[in-house]
KOLKOLDREN-224264 format. One record per residue (C-alpha): residue number from 0; x, y, z. Coordinates in steps of 0.02 Angstrom, whole numbers, always signed. Each point is the difference from the previous one (the first is absolute). Layout:
<rs>
R   nr      xx      yy      zz
R  NUM       X       Y       Z
...
</rs>
This chain:
<rs>
R   nr      xx      yy      zz
R    0    +143   -1497    -404
R    1    -185     -54     -25
R    2     +38    -185     +22
R    3    +101    -113    +106
R    4     +21    -191      +2
R    5    -130     -16    -145
R    6    -134    +100     +98
R    7     -80    +160     -25
R    8     +35    +124    +138
R    9    -162     +60     +75
R   10     -36    +181     -57
R   11     +11     +73    +190
R   12    +183     -59      +6
R   13     +36     +61    -174
R   14     -56    +170     +50
R   15     +88     -13    +168
R   16    +175     -41     -85
R   17     -30    +151    -128
R   18     -30    +116    +153
R   19    +152     -54    +108
R   20    +165     +38     -89
R   21    +118    -137     +72
R   22    +161    +102     -55
R   23     -42    +118    +140
R   24     +27    -123    +130
R   25    +165     -63     -55
R   26    +171     +74     +51
R   27    +136     +56    -127
R   28     +87    -164     +22
R   29     -87    -157     -40
R   30     +56    -188     -23
R   31     -86    -123    -110
R   32     +44    -190     +15
R   33    +124     -55    -143
R   34     -72    -171     -11
R   35    +158     -82     +64
R   36     -34     +38    +195
R   37     +74    +178     -11
R   38     -60    +168     -15
R   39     +39    +139    -137
R   40     -14    +177     +48
R   41     -93    +129     -85
R   42     +39    +192     +39
R   43    -121    +130     -46
R   44    +141    +132     -13
R   45    +107    -102    -119
R   46    -134     -92    -100
R   47    -169    +116     +23
R   48     -91     -98    -155
R   49     +51    -180     +52
R   50     -55     +44    +188
R   51    -172     +55     -54
R   52     -17    -158    -114
R   53     +59    -113    +143
R   54    -118     +93    +120
R   55    -145     -56    -103
R   56     +53    -173     -38
R   57     -99    -145     +68
R   58    +149     -44    +133
R   59     +43      +2    +172
R   60    +120    +143     +30
R   61    +117      +8    +156
R   62      +7    +166     +67
R   63    +107     -31    +159
R   64    +141    -113     +56
R   65     +61     -24    +170
R   66    +165     -92     +36
R   67      +2     -58    -177
R   68    -166     -71      +9
R   69    -164     +70     -90
R   70    -116     +61    +147
R   71    -134     +92     -89
R   72     -69      -2    -174
R   73    -137     +67    -122
R   74    -106    -157     -25
R   75     -34     -67    -180
R   76    -169     +92     -63
R   77     -87    -148     -55
R   78     +37     -91    +173
R   79     -73    +163     +80
R   80    -150     -13    -110
R   81     -37    -179     +40
R   82      +9     +35    +183
R   83    -119    +150     -26
R   84    -121    -115    -103
R   85     +15    -144    +143
R   86     -48    +135    +129
R   87    -153     +29    -106
R   88     +39    +194     -10
R   89     -50     +12    -181
R   90    -178     -44     +42
R   91     -40    +108    +149
R   92    -172     +13     +54
R   93     +35    +112    +161
R   94    +144    +100     +69
R   95    +136    -108     +79
R   96    +125     +34    +133
R   97    +167     -81     -43
R   98    +162     -21    +102
R   99    +153     -20    -115
R  100    +139     -99     +86
R  101    +161     +77     -74
R  102     +13    +171     -86
R  103    +151     -12     -99
R  104      -2    +120    -142
R  105    -180     +58     +34
R  106     -61     -65    -176
R  107    -116    -133     +64
R  108     -71    +113    +135
R  109     -37    +125    -141
R  110     -91    -128    -101
R  111    -105     -43    +159
R  112     -23    +197     +21
R  113     -62      +9    -187
R  114    -121    -142     +27
R  115     -59     +36    +184
R  116     +38    +193     +41
R  117    +135     +49    +110
R  118     -99     -13    +157
R  119     -26    -195     -24
R  120    +176     -38      -8
R  121    +142     -26    +139
R  122    +157     -48     -41
R  123    +139     -68    +125
R  124    +193      -2     -31
R  125    +129     -67    +112
R  126    +145     +89     -82
R  127      -6    +194     +52
R  128     +95     +57    -155
R  129    -123    -102    -110
R  130    -150     +75     +86
R  131     +63    +163     -24
R  132     +36     -13    -181
R  133    -158     -98     -27
R  134    -112    +143     +80
R  135    +107    +129    -104
R  136     -42     -92    -161
R  137    -176     -15     +44
R  138     -19    +175     +38
R  139     +96     +52    -154
R  140    -127    -102    -105
R  141    -149     +73     +90
R  142     -51    -134    +117
R  143     -17     +17    +200
R  144     -26    -174     +84
R  145     +38     -22    +178
R  146    +194     -51      -4
R  147     +63     -80    +161
R  148    +185     -41     +46
R  149     -19    -163     +95
R  150     +13    -191      -2
R  151    -120     -73    -125
R  152      -4    -151    +103
R  153     -81     +70    +132
R  154    -139     +78    -105
R  155     -69    +178     +34
R  156    -157      -9    +112
R  157     -11    +190     +15
R  158    -102     +12    -172
R  159     -72    -180     +28
R  160    -104     -91     -50
R  161     +43     -25    -178
R  162    -102     -97    -132
R  163    +164     -47     -86
R  164    +179     -27     +62
R  165    +119     -12    -144
R  166    +185     -32      -4
R  167    +127     +53    -117
R  168    +133    -129     +68
R  169      -1    -190     +31
R  170     -30     -80    +172
R  171     +16    -183     +53
R  172    -130     +28    +136
R  173    -149    +111     +21
R  174     +31    +122    +147
R  175    -142      +2    +122
R  176      -9    +190      +1
R  177     -65     -21    -184
R  178    -148    -105     +53
R  179     -48    +112    +142
R  180      -5    +155    -105
R  181    -102     -75    -148
R  182    -188      +3     +11
R  183     -95    -164      -8
R  184     -31     -51    -183
R  185    +156    +106     -40
R  186    +152     -50     -97
R  187    +183     -25     +41
R  188    +107     -11    -166
R  189    +183     -25      +7
R  190    +137     -77     -98
R  191     +71    -164     +74
R  192    +173     -65     +36
R  193     +75    -153     +80
R  194    +182     -36     +34
R  195      -7    -123    -153
R  196    -103    +106    -129
R  197     -48    +179      -6
R  198    -148      -3    -105
R  199    -193     +18      -3
R  200    -126    +105     +85
R  201    -118     -31    +133
R  202    -188     +74     +15
R  203     -90     -35    +146
R  204    -172     +53     +65
R  205     -29     +42    +179
R  206    -153     -58     +92
R  207    -111     +57    +147
R  208     +88    -115    +134
R  209    +182     +77     -49
R  210     +53    -155    -109
R  211     +52     +10    -183
R  212     +15    -115    -152
R  213     +49     +12    -180
R  214     +95     -58    -143
R  215    +174     +35     -71
R  216     +18     +57    -176
R  217    +134     -39    -123
R  218     +73    +171     -35
R  219    +127    +120     +75
R  220    +175     -20     +85
R  221     +28    +155    +117
R  222    +136     +52    +119
R  223     -29     -81    +176
R  224     -68    +111    +143
R  225    +148     +97     +94
R  226      -9      +3    +195
R  227     +70    +142    +114
R  228    +166     -66     +93
R  229     -29    -176     -67
R  230    +106    -111    +126
R  231    +137    -113     -67
R  232     -46    -175     -19
R  233     +72    -105    +147
R  234     +93    -146     -45
R  235     -92    -167     +14
R  236     +46    -165     +89
R  237    +159     -82     -58
R  238     -15    -165     -85
R  239     +14    -139    +134
R  240    +139     -98     -78
R  241     +69    +152    -113
R  242      +7    -106    -157
R  243    -137      +5    -144
R  244    -103    -147     -50
R  245     +30     -59    -179
R  246    -123     -85    -105
R  247     -68      +1    -183
R  248    -167     +73     -72
R  249     -96     -31    -155
R  250     -82    +179      +9
R  251     +84    +122    -108
R  252     +52    +162     +75
R  253     -71     +88    -156
R  254    -172     -81     +35
R  255      -7    +120    +159
R  256    +114    +135     -29
R  257      +6      +6    -183
R  258    -133    +140     -43
R  259    -161     -88      +2
R  260     -95    +128    +116
R  261    -136    -122     +38
R  262    +121    -127     +80
R  263    +112    +123     +76
R  264    -157    +101     +75
R  265     -70    -170     +76
R  266    +169     -46     +75
R  267     +25    +171     +78
R  268    -170      +8     +69
R  269     +13    -173     +74
R  270    +190     -17     +53
R  271     +20    +165    +104
R  272    +161     +84     +21
R  273     +94     -84    -142
R  274     +93     +90    -139
R  275    +107     -55    -141
R  276    +150     +67    -104
R  277     +85     -84    -154
R  278    +196     -32      +3
R  279     +65     -20    -178
R  280    +180     +39     +43
R  281     +46    -187     -13
R  282     +96     +16    +173
R  283    -110    -149     +71
R  284     -98     -70    -160
R  285     -39     +47    -173
R  286    -159     +69     +72
R  287     -60     +16    +186
R  288    -153     +58     +84
R  289     +18     +65    +172
R  290    -142      -1    +106
R  291      +5     +98    +169
R  292    -113     +11    +153
R  293     -10    +188     +23
R  294     -64     -27    +183
R  295    +132    -108     +67
R  296    +159    -110     -45
R  297     -63    -136    -125
R  298     +65      +0    -169
R  299      -9    -125    -145
R  300     +93     -12    -178
R  301     -61     -93    -156
R  302    +129     -37    -126
R  303      -8     -36    -194
R  304    +146     -89     -59
R  305     -22     +56    -173
R  306     -54    -174     -56
R  307    -137     -79     +90
R  308    -170     +92     -19
R  309     -85    -120    +108
R  310    +100     -12    +152
R  311     +77    +140    +105
R  312    +119      -4    +149
R  313     -73     +77    +157
R  314     +91     +56    +156
R  315    -105     +56    +151
R  316     +47     +75    +177
R  317     -89     +69    +146
R  318    -162     -34     +94
R  319    -106     +22    -153
R  320     +27    -113    -155
R  321     -46    +134    -121
R  322     +11    -101    -164
R  323    -119    -135     +72
R  324    -123    +140     +45
R  325      +9     +63    -174
R  326      -8    -165     -79
R  327    -160     -49    +106
R  328     -71    +172     -50
R  329     +26     -27    -179
R  330     -71    -174      +6
R  331    -167     +69     +86
R  332     -10    +137    -144
R  333     +11    -137    -124
R  334    -127    -100     +90
R  335    -130    +142      +0
R  336     +26     +22    -187
R  337    +135    +132     -18
R  338    -116    +142     +71
R  339     +28    +173     -59
R  340     +38    +150    +114
R  341    -182     +45     -34
R  342     -65    -155     +85
R  343     +90     +45    +167
R  344     -79     +94    +136
R  345     +21     +64    +174
R  346    -119      +8    +155
R  347     +16     +95    +159
R  348    -101     -38    +140
R  349     -59    +104    +143
R  350    +151     -62    +109
R  351    +123     +52    -133
R  352     +35    -178     -64
R  353     +47     -10    -179
R  354     -48    -144     -98
R  355     +63     -19    -173
R  356     -99    -109    -125
R  357     -16     -51    -181
R  358    -160     -32    -102
R  359     +55    -147    -105
R  360     -66    -177     -41
R  361    -121     -63    +121
R  362     -48    +182     +78
R  363     +98    +111    +107
R  364    +159     -75     +83
R  365     +91     +76    +156
R  366    +189     +32     -20
</rs>
């Protein structure tokens, strides 16, 4: 692979890819998406040639399931390359110290070692089994970074400060520990997610006073960060009268949940804690969009009757009027000129206050 997304891969990264064999970091059983929301198994023992071909495909490969859900994967190589380029690791002018958040298979840590040397790389993994397997894979491939079994959200100050904090999972909030462990003028790069849209990569630059600012970039959809002993969500307050409010809407649910990643990203960034799911069972309507407040009891449904493309039945319940919030966010997005993911940014000030903004018509706008 010497090109991706129409661009030539920098020579330093080409050499790194050739140096680090991806197959050494994969288990015998790997799963690749089947394009229909499921995963197809590839077993090295049963299909060694197909397994090897899959290992070197430009695809994300699931390497672990927990309770039926994927909880670890080998990231798509092209996305790994884009992240390394965003970090500037292909144009190094001096040695760097990097903290990798999420060891996983160890492949990304091996790439970092090939670029920076073993002593410059610290990698932290929450899952003890993954930390042990990742370290074993790294040793077998000839690399010896510092591998830590710990909570990546808490960082690793023992070897701080770092010039770069690089995450291999997505977050919806930058942990304060990452700011504390990164040198002024350093970089924090992480895939991003919201309850509405798991997409995008954030690249922040830290400052002398402990603040940070940067832009989102339109690539990557990574698994979200896992936390130890995550508490179950407490139920939110009940709807005052127990009955939903019904209205109609001219906003098509497909406009905000139909695959337009720029629109979905904006909604996710500006309407916190709200997720969606499509119901095509026909039990309630030919097509229904279910909208849920992941932090409370509010919900909304938007129904398409199969005939009218400009009018949709809406029901909303709970202390938040979720569809009203989404409609307002979408209208703001249109007013701003349909800004792309790359036009959005985030500033974290010295008090830890997060300010979301977009660079669009008329300059920078706070969201």
